[in-house]
N, C-alpha and C positions, 0 to 999 in steps of 0.2 A: 422788498416793499417797506417804505418808511412808516413811522408811527402816524404821521399826518394822514396818509392814504388809508391806513387801517381805521383811524377814527372817523374819517369821512364815510367810508363804506359801512362801518358798524352802526353809525347813527342813522343812516338811511334805512338799513335793514331793520333796525329796531323799530322805527316808525311804521314800516310796512307790516312787521309782525304784530305790532300793537293794533293796527287797523284790522288785520285779519282775525286776531283774537276776538275783537269786538263783534265782527260779523259772524264768527263761529258760535256766538251765543244764540243765533237764530235757530239752528238745528237743535241746540240744547233745549230751548223753549218748546220747540215742536215735540221733542221727546217727552217732556213733562205733560204737555197738552194731551198726548195720546197714551199717557200712563206707561211710558217706557222708562227703564232704568237708565237715566242719563247722567248719573252721578260721576261715573268715570270720565265721561266726555267733559263734564263741567270742571273736574279737577285738572284734566289735561289742559283745558283752555285757560284756566286760572294760572297754571304753571307757565304757559307760554306768555301770558300777559304780564306776569310778574318778572320773568326773565327779560323780556323786551323793554318793559318800563324801567327796570333797574339799569340796563345798558344806556337807555336814553337819558336817565337822570344823571348818570355818571358823566355823560358827554353833553349835558345841557348847556354848558358855557362854551362848548367848542363850536366855533364858527366854521360851517361847512362850505367848501368851494370845490365842488366835484369837477374834475377835468374829464375829458372824453374817455380816457383809459379807466378811470375809477368808475365812471358811469356804466361802461360796458361790463366791467367785472361785477359791479353791484347788481346789474340786471341778471346776469347768469347765476350768481349766488342766490338771489331771491327766488328764482325758479326752482332751484334745488330745494330750498327751504320750503317752498310751497308743496313740493312733492311729499316731503316727510310730514309736514303739518297736516296735510289732507289724508295721508296714509294711516297714521296712528289710530284715529277713531274708527276707520274702516276695519283695521286689523282687530281692534278690540271687540267691535260689535257684529262683524259679519264673518268672523272666523276664516280669514284669508291670510296668506303669507305677506310679509313686508314688501316683497317684490311686486306682488299682485296689487297691494294697496298703493304702492308708489306709482305703478302703471295707471291705476284707476284715477288717482289724484292728478297726475300729470295730464292724463287724457281729459280730465275735467277742466283744469285751469287753462290748458291750451285749446279748449273747445273742440277737441278731436271727437270725443263721443264714443271711442272704442271702449268696450267693457269686457271685464273678465267674468261677469256674472251671467249665469244661464237662467236664473230665476230671480229677477229683480223684485217681483211682487212679494217675495218672502222676506225681503229686507225690512229692518225697522224703519219707521217713518223718518226718524232723525237722520238715518244713513241716506235715505232717498233725498231728503232736503239738502244734506251736505253735498251730495253729488251735483245737484242742480245749482247750489250756491257757488260751487267752484266754477261752473260754467259762467254764471252771471258775472262773477268778479273777473274772471279771465277774459270775458268777451270784449269789454272795452279796453282791457289791458290793466292788469294789477299794478303795473308800474305807473301808468297815467294817473291812477287813483293815488298812488304814493307821491307822485309829483304834486298833485293838487294839495294834499295834506302837508307835504313837506314844505311847500312854498308858503303856507300860512305861518310857518315858524321861521324859515329862512329861505328867501327866494334864490339864493346862490345855487348854481348848478342845475336848476330845473330844466332849462332848455337842453342841456346835455342829456339828461335822462329821457326827456320826451323824444329826442331824436333817436336814441338807442332803442326805444320800444315802438315808436310810431311805425305803422304798416304802410304809410304813404311813400311816394317817391321823394317828396320833400316835405318838411314840416310847414304847415300852413296855419297861420294864426288868425282867428276871427277877432279876438280882443287883444289889446296891447300886451297884456301879460299872459304868459303861457299857463299860469295856474288858473286864471279865469277861464281860458279856453277849455282846459281839462275839466274843471268843475262844471261848466255849462254843458259840455258834452255828456257828462254823467247825468246831468239834469234831463237832457233830452232822452238819453238811454232809459232812465227811470220812467219817464212819461210813456214812452212807447211800450215798455214792459207792462205798466199798469193797464194801458189800453188793451193789450193782448190778454191779460188776466181777466179783465171784465168781459171781453168778447167771448172767450172760451167758456167762462162760467155761465153767461147768459144763454149760451148755446147748449147747455146741458152738462158740461163737464164739472165734476166735483171740484170744490174750491181748492183743496190741497193739490189735486192733479193739475188744475188750471195754473196755479202758481208755479209748480215745477216745470210744466211744459212751456209756459211763457218764458221762464228763466232760460230754458234750453233753446227756445226758438229765437228770441231776440239776440242771444249770445251766439247764435248759429252753432250750438254745441251738440245737441242730439240725444242727451241722456233722457230716457223716458222712465216713468214709474210703472209701465206695463211691459210684460214680456214680448208682446206683439208690437211694441212701439206704437206709432199712431194707427197701425192696423186695427188696434182695439176699438177705434172709433169709426171704422169704415161704414157702419150703419148710419152715421151722422155726417153726411157729406159737407155740411156747413162748417163743421170743425176742421175737416180736411182742407177746404178752400181757405178758411181763415188762417190756418197755419201756413198755407202756401203763400198767402199775401204777406204775412208778417216775416216769413223767412226772406222773401224777395226784398222787402223794405230794409231788413237788417243787412242785406248784402250790398246796400248803397252806402256811399261815403257818408258818415255821420255828420261831417261838416256841412253837407248839403241839407240834412235835416235841421241842423242848428240854424242855418241861414233861413230856412223856411219859417222858423219861429220868429224871425225878424222880417217877415214878409218879403223874402228874397228867394225866388225860385231858380236863380241862375245855376245853383249847384246841380239841379236836375237836368239842366241843358248842356252839361259838359259832354264831351265826346265819349268819355268812359261810360257815363250813365246811359247815354243813348245806345251805345254798342252792347252794353250789358242787357238792356231791355230787348234789343233785337236778337241777341244770342239766346236769351231765355225763351222768347216766343218761338223762334225757329226750332230749337231743340225740343221744346215741349210739344209743339205740334207734330214734329217728326216722330217722337217717341209715342205719342198718342195714336197717330195714324198707323204706325207699324204694329202696335199692339192690337188695334181694332181690326186690322187686316188679317192678323194671324191668330185671332181668338174668337170666342163666341160671346165675349163681353159686349155690353152696349157702348155706343159712342160716348155717352155721358160718363160712364165708368172709366173708359179709356182716357178721356180728356182730364177727368178729375185726378186720376193717379199718374197720368203722364206729366201734367203740370206740377203736381206735388213732388214727384220723384226728381224731376229736373231742378226744381227750386231747392230741394233738399241737398242734392249733390253739387249743384253749381255754387251754392252759398256755403258749401262744406258743412251743413248742419248735420246730415247723417240720419235724420228720421227715416223710418221705413213704414210704408202703408201696405205694400204688397211685396211678394218675393219677385223682384224684377229679373232675377236670373232665369225665371221660367218664361220670360217673354221672347226668348229667341236671341240668336247671336247678333242680329242687326240692332236690336234694342240694347244689348250689352255694349255694343260699339258706340252707340249714341251716349250712353251713360258714361262710358270711359272718356269721351270727349269733354263732357261736363266736368269730370273729375280733374282734368288737366287745365281747366280754365280758372275757376274760382270767382270770387266776387270783386267788388271795387276796393281800391286802396282806401284806407281810412274807415273801412267797415269792420264788423266783427268777423267777417268771413276770412277763411284761410286761402290756400291755393296760390297760384302764380299771380293772379289779378289781371283783370281785363286791360288795364292801361298799359301794362308791359307788352302785351300782344299788339296793341295799337301802335306803340312806338317802334316795336321790332319790325312789324310789317311795313310801316312807313319807311324805316331804314332800309329794308330790303328793296322796296320800290325805288328809293333814292339811288341805291347802288346800280340798279338796272338802268335808270336814267343816265347815270354817269358813264355807263358803257356806250350808250347811244350818243350822248353829248359830252365827250371827255373834257371839253374846255369850259363847260358851263359850271356855275356855282349853285348848288342846291342846299336848302336847309330843311330841317324837319320842324313842323309846327304842331303844337297841341293846344287846343282851345285858343288859338290865335297867338300863342306865345312860342318863341323859338326854343326848341329843346337843346340844352347845352350839351356839348360833347361828353362832359363828365357824367351827366345823367344817363346818356346813352351807354357809356362804358359800364356804368353800374348795373344797368338792366341786362346787358350782355353777360356781365359777370354773374348776375343772379341766375340766369338760365344755365350757365355753365355749372355753377354750384348745385343747382337743382338736379341737373342730369347726373353729375358725379355722385351726389348723395343718394339718389334713387338707384343708381347702378350698383353702388357699394352695398346698400341695404338689401337690394334684390338678390345679388349674388351671395350675400351672407345667408339669407333665408333659404335660398335654393341649395346652397352647400350644406345646410343643416338638414336637408331631406324633404323640404316642402315642395309641392308642385309649382310649376312656373306661374300659373295664373294666381295662385295664392301669394306667391313671393312678390310678384310685380304689383298686384293690387294692394297688398298689405303695406308695401313700401310707399306707394303713392298716397294711400289712405292715411298713413301716419305722418308722413312728411307734409302732406297737404292739409293735415288736420281735418280730415273728412270723416273717418270712423269706419263705416262698412265698406267692404270691397267686393271681391268675388272669390269663388272657391271656398276654402275653409273659413274665410273671414267675410263670407257673403252676408246678405241682409238678414238672414234668419239664424246666423251663427254668432259666435263671440270669440274673444281672444284668449279665453281661459286655458286653451290647450298648449299654448307656448310655454317653454321652460322658463325658470326664473330669470336666467341671464338673457334670454330672448326678450322678455318683457322689459328688462332694464334698458337694453339697447333700443328697443322700439320707443320707449319713453323718452330716451335721450334725443332720438330723431324727431319726436314730436316737438320737443323744445327747440331744436334746430330749425324746424319748419316754422314754428310760431314766431321765432325771433328773426326769421328770414335770412338765415345763413351767415351773413356778414358779422353779426354780433357775436356769434359763437366762433366763426372762423378766425376772428382776430386773436382769440386766445392761443392759437397755434402758430402765431408768427413771432419771430425773435424781436422784431421792432416793438411789439406791444409791451414786452416785459423789460425792455432796456432801461427805462427810468424807474422801474419798480424795485 
């Protein structure tokens, strides 16, 4: 790797670390508000800010022009940095190991929501806020935030990084400059978060808890300030329904929300959004009716928690209102389907994404038509536009990488001695950035029982899932490193 590449990457990482250090002042302030000893946290944050600022100042005259290789490497390095920056305060204030702290931080930033803590209510307020803040920053994409800030200083290389982090099939710009799109997306993201906070607080939730749960909801993360997660609020069905709605909204492409602010509802009329809504309603009704048929609970209770659970799992939020493993095997099967789907591209949700299924099934239908009409020429269309062969190839490759990654992680966990259900669901829950699974990682359990190296491996696969495989897979190819 030449000096120019190193300078390009270091300057971007320094800007990202500076931004993160400033955001980390929020939990520090929370600590002082609640009369907690936040001095060590403050010193750590100042240290990170000083280091990142020093690197930036040393490179202030360096003109950055990131190519795709440097962008991909920068993205991966930033996620490792996030893991350690988020882990240190947790290690200091919650008495956990560095591996557990790294797992928790990565789970937060990737919006997975898997936790090692059995008793979150005993944690300091600043630690709870830190966990929720990692969700909120990771939700829209810490790299998109970095792109927005980075472009204010030097616009070169912004599109490269946006493509490396974007969860969509293709980068779509609302405004001419990618930095403006990124910053406006953050604006929409902030507005939705504020609306969620106000709604929860007006419905009776404590302001601190409302802020934390809104951060975790809009980011589709799932960290809660309560041991029972959202089940703590089961006596207030309005809070459950409000969270259901905001999780669903957050699973929609945020570019659609951005268009809505410009009086354009076309984003909500896309094939992906329509199918997302249909899948959500069908699975929610199915789960509700299954539970109602095999329990003594009321229809309203079944609908409330059926819709909540599907919204939570489909959007990969991972909030829990009830122990759905007790709802029977049919219910578990429905929830498993939701785990394998995910939200929309361009949303804060993880998972495979609805649009990939749409294109894949259209491709399968096309292949069947080719058998019946071998001389005919068919094309795949999405929202009226022809799907290019390279896009279809990328989607097929994504599914292959998803299957390979889950197979590897499942076999690893199974070989480590965990039962099949725990191994399979933990793999899907981590790679899909969902959080809770089944078995030992079920809705009322946590990931604290895994060994330190298991947690590191699970955390790495969370990053792989968050970056949607290709960004990490590139690092293991010879061609990627040829010019470095």
